[in-house]
C-alpha positions as CSV (number, residue, x, y, z in Angstrom):
1,M,57.3,-24.8,114.3
2,A,54.8,-22.2,113.8
3,V,51.3,-23.0,111.9
4,A,49.7,-20.4,110.0
5,T,45.9,-20.9,110.0
6,A,44.2,-19.1,107.1
7,K,40.9,-17.1,108.2
8,I,37.7,-18.4,106.8
9,K,34.9,-16.4,105.4
10,T,31.6,-17.9,106.8
11,P,28.8,-17.0,104.1
12,K,25.7,-15.3,105.3
13,P,22.4,-17.2,106.2
14,R,20.5,-17.7,103.2
15,H,17.5,-15.7,104.8
16,K,19.9,-12.3,105.2
17,L,20.5,-12.8,101.7
18,L,17.0,-13.2,100.6
19,K,16.1,-9.9,102.9
20,M,18.9,-7.7,101.0
21,E,17.8,-8.7,97.4
22,S,14.2,-7.9,98.8
23,W,15.2,-4.2,99.7
24,W,17.1,-4.1,96.9
25,G,13.7,-4.8,94.8
26,V,12.0,-2.1,96.4
27,L,14.7,0.6,95.9
28,W,14.6,-0.3,92.4
29,V,10.7,0.0,91.7
30,L,10.5,2.8,94.5
31,P,10.6,5.5,91.9
32,S,8.1,4.1,89.8
33,L,6.2,3.7,92.6
34,L,6.2,6.9,93.8
35,A,5.4,8.6,90.3
36,V,2.3,6.1,90.1
37,M,1.3,7.4,93.4
38,I,1.8,10.7,92.7
39,F,0.6,11.4,89.2
40,V,-2.3,8.8,88.8
41,Y,-3.8,8.2,92.7
42,G,-2.7,11.7,93.7
43,F,-4.2,13.1,90.6
44,I,-7.5,11.2,91.3
45,G,-7.6,12.2,94.7
46,W,-7.5,16.0,93.5
47,T,-9.7,15.3,91.0
48,A,-12.6,13.8,93.5
49,R,-12.0,17.0,95.8
50,V,-12.7,19.2,93.1
51,S,-16.0,17.8,91.8
52,V,-17.3,18.2,95.3
53,S,-16.4,21.8,95.2
54,A,-17.6,25.3,93.9
55,W,-14.8,26.0,91.3
56,K,-16.1,27.9,88.8
57,G,-13.7,30.4,86.9
58,L,-10.3,30.8,86.8
59,L,-9.6,31.5,90.7
60,A,-9.7,28.1,92.9
61,D,-12.4,27.7,95.1
62,Y,-12.3,24.6,96.6
63,T,-15.8,25.5,99.0
64,F,-17.5,22.1,99.5
65,V,-20.8,21.7,97.6
66,G,-21.1,17.8,98.2
67,G,-23.0,16.2,95.3
68,D,-24.6,19.2,93.8
69,N,-22.1,18.9,90.4
70,F,-23.3,15.1,90.2
71,T,-26.8,16.5,90.5
72,A,-26.5,19.0,87.8
73,L,-25.4,16.4,85.4
74,A,-28.0,14.0,85.9
75,S,-30.6,16.9,85.3
76,D,-28.2,18.3,82.2
77,P,-29.6,17.5,78.5
78,R,-26.6,17.9,77.1
79,F,-24.9,15.1,79.2
80,E,-28.2,12.9,78.6
81,I,-26.9,13.5,74.6
82,D,-23.5,12.3,76.2
83,L,-24.8,9.1,77.5
84,Q,-26.6,8.1,74.6
85,N,-23.9,8.7,72.2
86,T,-21.5,7.1,74.2
87,A,-24.0,3.6,74.3
88,I,-24.4,3.8,70.6
89,F,-20.7,4.1,69.6
90,T,-19.8,1.6,72.2
91,V,-22.1,-0.9,71.1
92,V,-21.2,-0.3,67.3
93,F,-17.6,-0.2,68.1
94,V,-17.3,-3.2,70.5
95,L,-19.6,-5.7,68.4
96,G,-17.8,-4.7,65.2
97,C,-14.3,-5.3,66.5
98,L,-15.5,-8.9,67.8
99,F,-17.0,-10.0,64.8
100,I,-14.4,-8.3,62.4
101,G,-11.5,-9.6,64.4
102,L,-13.3,-13.4,65.2
103,G,-13.6,-13.6,61.4
104,L,-10.1,-12.6,60.5
105,A,-8.7,-15.0,63.3
106,I,-10.4,-17.9,61.8
107,L,-9.4,-17.1,58.3
108,L,-6.1,-17.0,59.4
109,D,-6.3,-20.0,61.7
110,K,-6.9,-22.0,58.6
111,G,-3.2,-21.4,57.7
112,I,-3.7,-19.3,54.9
113,R,-0.6,-18.9,52.3
114,G,0.8,-15.5,53.2
115,E,-0.2,-15.5,56.9
116,G,2.4,-13.2,58.3
117,F,2.1,-10.5,55.8
118,Y,-1.4,-10.8,56.5
119,R,-1.3,-10.4,60.1
120,S,1.2,-7.5,59.8
121,L,-1.6,-5.6,57.3
122,F,-4.4,-6.3,59.7
123,L,-2.4,-5.2,62.6
124,F,-0.5,-1.7,60.9
125,P,-3.7,0.2,61.7
126,M,-3.5,0.0,65.5
127,A,0.4,1.5,65.4
128,I,-1.3,5.1,64.1
129,S,-2.8,7.1,66.6
130,F,-6.4,8.1,66.8
131,I,-5.6,11.6,65.9
132,V,-4.3,10.4,62.5
133,T,-6.9,8.0,62.0
134,G,-9.7,10.8,62.7
135,V,-7.8,13.4,60.3
136,V,-7.8,10.3,57.3
137,W,-11.4,9.4,57.8
138,R,-12.7,13.0,58.1
139,W,-11.6,12.9,54.5
140,L,-13.1,9.5,53.6
141,M,-16.5,10.2,55.4
142,N,-16.6,13.8,54.0
143,P,-20.7,14.4,54.5
144,A,-20.9,17.1,51.2
145,Q,-23.1,16.2,48.5
146,G,-23.8,17.1,44.6
147,D,-20.6,18.2,42.6
148,R,-18.1,18.2,46.2
149,L,-18.4,14.6,46.3
150,S,-15.3,12.9,48.2
151,G,-13.7,10.6,49.4
152,L,-16.0,7.3,50.1
153,N,-19.2,8.9,48.4
154,L,-17.0,9.6,45.2
155,L,-16.0,6.1,45.2
156,F,-19.5,4.7,45.7
157,D,-20.9,7.1,42.8
158,K,-18.3,5.7,40.6
159,I,-18.7,2.3,40.7
160,G,-22.8,2.5,40.6
161,L,-23.6,2.2,44.2
162,D,-25.7,5.5,44.9
163,F,-27.8,4.0,47.5
164,L,-24.9,4.0,50.2
165,I,-23.9,7.8,49.5
166,N,-25.1,9.5,52.9
167,S,-24.1,12.1,55.1
168,W,-21.9,10.1,57.6
169,H,-21.1,11.7,61.0
170,A,-23.3,14.7,60.1
171,T,-26.5,12.6,60.3
172,P,-28.9,13.1,63.1
173,T,-28.8,10.7,66.1
174,W,-26.9,8.0,64.5
175,G,-23.9,10.2,62.9
176,I,-22.4,8.6,66.3
177,A,-22.3,5.2,64.8
178,A,-20.4,6.6,61.9
179,V,-17.9,7.8,64.1
180,A,-17.5,4.3,65.5
181,L,-16.0,2.9,61.9
182,P,-12.9,4.0,62.0
183,A,-12.5,3.1,65.6
184,V,-13.2,-0.5,64.1
185,W,-10.9,-0.3,61.5
186,Q,-8.2,0.5,63.5
187,M,-8.9,-2.2,66.5
188,S,-10.1,-4.8,64.5
189,G,-6.6,-6.2,63.9
190,Y,-5.9,-5.7,67.5
191,T,-9.0,-8.3,68.4
192,M,-8.0,-10.3,65.8
193,A,-4.6,-11.0,67.4
194,L,-6.3,-12.1,70.5
195,Y,-8.5,-14.4,68.8
196,L,-5.5,-16.0,66.8
197,A,-4.0,-16.7,70.1
198,G,-6.5,-18.2,71.9
199,L,-7.7,-20.2,68.5
200,R,-3.9,-21.4,68.2
201,A,-4.3,-22.5,71.8
202,V,-6.7,-25.0,71.5
203,P,-5.7,-28.2,71.2
204,D,-5.9,-29.8,67.6
205,S,-7.2,-33.1,69.3
206,L,-10.3,-31.5,70.4
207,R,-11.3,-30.4,66.9
208,E,-10.5,-34.0,65.4
209,A,-12.8,-35.5,68.2
210,A,-15.5,-33.9,68.0
211,R,-15.2,-34.3,63.9
212,V,-15.4,-37.7,64.7
213,D,-18.5,-38.2,66.6
214,G,-19.9,-36.1,63.4
215,A,-20.0,-32.5,64.3
216,S,-20.1,-30.3,61.3
217,E,-17.3,-27.2,61.2
218,L,-19.8,-24.8,62.6
219,Q,-20.8,-27.2,65.3
220,V,-17.3,-27.4,66.1
221,Y,-16.5,-23.8,66.9
222,R,-19.7,-23.3,68.7
223,K,-19.8,-26.4,71.0
224,V,-15.7,-26.9,71.1
225,I,-13.8,-23.9,70.6
226,M,-16.0,-20.6,71.3
227,P,-16.5,-22.1,74.9
228,L,-12.7,-22.6,75.1
229,I,-11.8,-19.0,74.2
230,R,-14.2,-17.3,75.9
231,P,-11.7,-15.8,78.3
232,V,-10.3,-14.1,74.8
233,T,-13.7,-12.6,74.5
234,L,-14.0,-11.6,78.2
235,S,-10.4,-9.3,77.7
236,A,-11.1,-8.0,74.5
237,L,-14.8,-6.7,75.8
238,I,-13.1,-5.2,78.7
239,I,-10.3,-3.4,76.7
240,L,-12.5,-2.5,73.6
241,G,-15.1,-1.3,76.8
242,H,-12.8,0.7,78.5
243,I,-11.7,2.4,75.1
244,S,-15.2,3.6,74.2
245,L,-15.9,5.1,77.5
246,K,-13.2,7.3,77.1
247,V,-12.9,8.2,73.5
248,F,-11.9,11.8,72.8
249,D,-9.2,12.6,70.4
250,L,-10.9,10.5,67.4
251,I,-14.2,12.6,67.7
252,I,-12.2,15.8,68.1
253,A,-9.8,14.8,65.3
254,L,-13.1,13.5,62.8
255,A,-15.5,15.9,63.7
256,G,-14.5,18.7,66.0
257,K,-16.4,19.7,69.0
258,Q,-20.2,19.2,68.0
259,V,-23.0,18.9,70.3
260,A,-24.9,16.2,68.4
261,L,-21.4,14.0,68.6
262,D,-20.6,14.9,72.2
263,V,-19.5,12.5,74.8
264,P,-18.5,12.2,78.2
265,A,-15.0,13.2,77.6
266,T,-15.5,16.2,75.2
267,Y,-17.7,17.6,77.2
268,M,-15.4,17.6,80.3
269,W,-13.0,19.4,78.0
270,T,-15.1,22.1,77.3
271,T,-17.0,22.6,80.5
272,T,-13.6,22.8,82.2
273,F,-11.3,24.3,79.9
274,D,-13.7,26.4,77.6
275,G,-16.0,27.3,80.7
276,F,-14.3,27.3,83.2
277,F,-16.6,25.2,85.2
278,F,-13.7,23.3,87.3
279,G,-15.7,21.6,89.7
280,R,-18.5,20.0,87.4
281,G,-15.8,19.1,84.7
282,A,-14.0,17.2,87.5
283,A,-17.3,15.6,88.2
284,I,-17.8,14.2,84.7
285,G,-14.3,13.1,85.1
286,M,-15.0,11.1,88.3
287,V,-18.2,9.6,86.1
288,L,-15.7,8.5,83.7
289,L,-13.8,7.0,86.0
290,F,-16.5,5.1,88.0
291,S,-18.0,3.8,84.4
292,V,-14.2,2.6,83.6
293,A,-13.9,0.6,87.3
294,I,-17.1,-0.9,86.4
295,L,-15.8,-2.8,83.7
296,V,-12.3,-3.4,85.1
297,I,-13.0,-4.3,88.8
298,P,-15.3,-7.4,87.8
299,Y,-12.5,-8.3,85.4
300,L,-9.5,-8.1,87.7
301,W,-11.9,-10.3,90.3
302,F,-12.5,-12.8,87.9
303,T,-8.6,-13.3,86.5
304,L,-7.5,-13.5,90.0
305,R,-10.1,-16.1,90.9
306,Q,-9.0,-17.9,88.2
307,E,-5.2,-17.7,88.7
308,R,-6.1,-19.0,92.8
309,D,-7.9,-21.5,91.3
310,L,-5.1,-23.3,89.3
C-alpha cells in the first residue's frame, strides 16, 4: 500500500524576510528621495554655481568670478540696510512671540474655564498665510493722518489715546519693527502651543515639592519650571529665527518694495527678477542659506546628542 507524502513548505529564513522588507521600504521612499535630491539639493547646488558666476541679463553666463558677488554685497549700502532691518525684525518678532506665547501658555495651564475655545482662538491666526495677514494689517496700520485716519489710529483717536497714533511702518529706521507686529500676532499662538505642551509635561509633584519648601509661585516658575522647559524655548527660538531670516511675503503684502523696509529676501527678488543680476541674487540666496544653517545645524546637533544620551 503506497503512502502519499505531502510536500512541506519550509519558511524563508528571517534574515531574508527582513532584507526583502528593507528593499520594499527603499522602493516606497525612493520617489520622495529623488524629488528632494533634485528639487532641494539639486537647486541649492545650481544656486551655488550661479552665485559664483558673472550672470547678468536674460542670457545665462556661467563665467566663474569667484567671490566677487559676495564681496560686492559686503560693500553694498542697501545690503547693510537689509541686515539692520533683519536684526530689528528678528528681535521684535522672536522676543514678542516668546513672551506672549509663554504668558498665554501659563494662563491656560491654570485650567481656566473654556480652555479649548481659547486655545483654538489663539492658534487660529497660524492658519492664515502671511499674505492675508499682510493685507489685513496694511489697513490696520494705515499711516495716514488727519481726516484720513483708519484702522488702529482711528481706534486710538476714538478712545482718547491720541499719543498712540503713529506712522507705523512709514516711520524711518524703526518702521520694520511695526512690520514685525503682524508676525507676532500670527505666531504667538504657535509658541503658546509649544510652551503649553512643555508646561503640561512638568510633573505636579515637582511643583508641590517646591511650594512645600516655601517657594513662591514666581520662584516655582523661575527655579523649577523654566529650566525644565528650556528645550521648548530653544526649539521655539530656532523656528522663529528661521522664519524671521527668510520673511518675504508679509513685507511685500504689507508695505510693498520699500527700500526702508528692505530685507535680504526682498532684495534678492528685486535684484534677480527686476534687475536681472542673477549672479548677485543667487549670492544673496546663499547668504540666507548660510544664515539659516547657522541656526539649524547647532540645534540638530544638540537634539541628536540628547537622543544619543537617552
